[in-house]
Structures are given as structure tokens and as C-alpha cells.
C-alpha positions in Angstrom: 0.0 0.0 0.0 1.5 3.4 -1.0 2.3 5.9 1.7 0.1 9.0 1.9 1.9 12.1 0.8 2.3 14.8 3.5 0.5 18.0 2.7 2.9 20.8 1.7 6.7 20.8 2.0 9.3 19.4 -0.2 10.5 15.9 -0.6 13.6 15.2 1.4 16.8 14.7 -0.7 18.4 11.4 0.2 22.1 10.6 -0.3 23.0 7.6 -2.4 25.1 5.8 0.2 27.3 3.8 -2.2 28.3 7.1 -3.9 29.1 8.8 -0.6 31.4 6.0 0.4 33.3 5.9 -2.9 33.9 9.6 -3.5 35.3 12.5 -1.3 35.6 16.2 -1.9 38.9 17.8 -1.1 39.3 21.1 0.7 39.9 22.8 -2.7 36.6 21.3 -4.1 38.1 18.5 -6.2 36.3 15.2 -6.4 38.5 12.2 -5.7 37.9 8.5 -5.7 39.8 5.4 -4.5 41.1 2.8 -6.9 39.5 -0.7 -7.2 41.1 -4.1 -7.1 42.4 -3.9 -3.5 40.5 -6.7 -1.9 41.9 -10.0 -3.1 44.2 -11.8 -5.7 47.1 -9.4 -5.0 49.7 -12.0 -4.3 51.3 -11.8 -7.7 51.1 -8.0 -7.9 54.3 -5.9 -7.4 54.9 -3.8 -4.4 54.9 -0.7 -6.5 51.5 -1.5 -8.0 50.0 -2.3 -4.6 51.3 1.0 -3.2 49.8 2.9 -6.1 46.4 1.4 -5.3 46.2 3.3 -2.0 46.5 6.7 -3.7 43.4 8.8 -4.4 42.6 9.5 -8.0 41.1 12.8 -9.1 37.9 12.6 -11.1 38.2 14.8 -14.2 35.1 13.9 -16.3 32.5 16.6 -15.9 29.6 14.2 -16.5 30.7 11.9 -13.7 31.1 14.9 -11.3 27.7 16.1 -12.2 26.2 12.7 -11.5 28.0 12.3 -8.2 26.7 15.8 -7.1 23.2 14.7 -8.0 23.5 11.4 -6.1 25.2 12.9 -3.0 23.7 16.4 -2.7 24.8 16.9 0.9 28.5 16.1 0.3 30.6 18.8 1.9 31.3 21.5 -0.6 
């Protein structure tokens, strides 16, 4: 049974939790993400590659930035 809409007022904006966990905003306002492939099957990977996985990667695609801002409207900015 559908819920009854409250009279007046706006609909609350909800944060997409997967997006908020994957992306962060830096102090200067850049959107950064972590790299994937860190959970398992890393035995044959070199130390250099493994250390590079821990670095944050800047998101440069404007369409992705726009989508993330829509999915996580309350992200600190």
C-alpha cells in the first residue's frame, strides 16, 4: 500500500550511500575516488602497483562529477 503524501513541504533529498562511500571532496573542491582491485588476488602484484592502489585519483570527467553531485547532494562543498 503506498504511503500517503504529506501535505505541503518538499520531498527530502536522500544521499546515495554507495556514492558517498566511494567519493570524497577535497578542501579545494576537487572530487576524488579510490582505486578498485584492492580486496583479493594481489599476491602476484608488485609492491609498486600495490602502493599505487592506495592513492586517491582525481575525477576529471565533468559528466561523472555532475552525476555524483546529484546522487550525493549533501556532500561537503
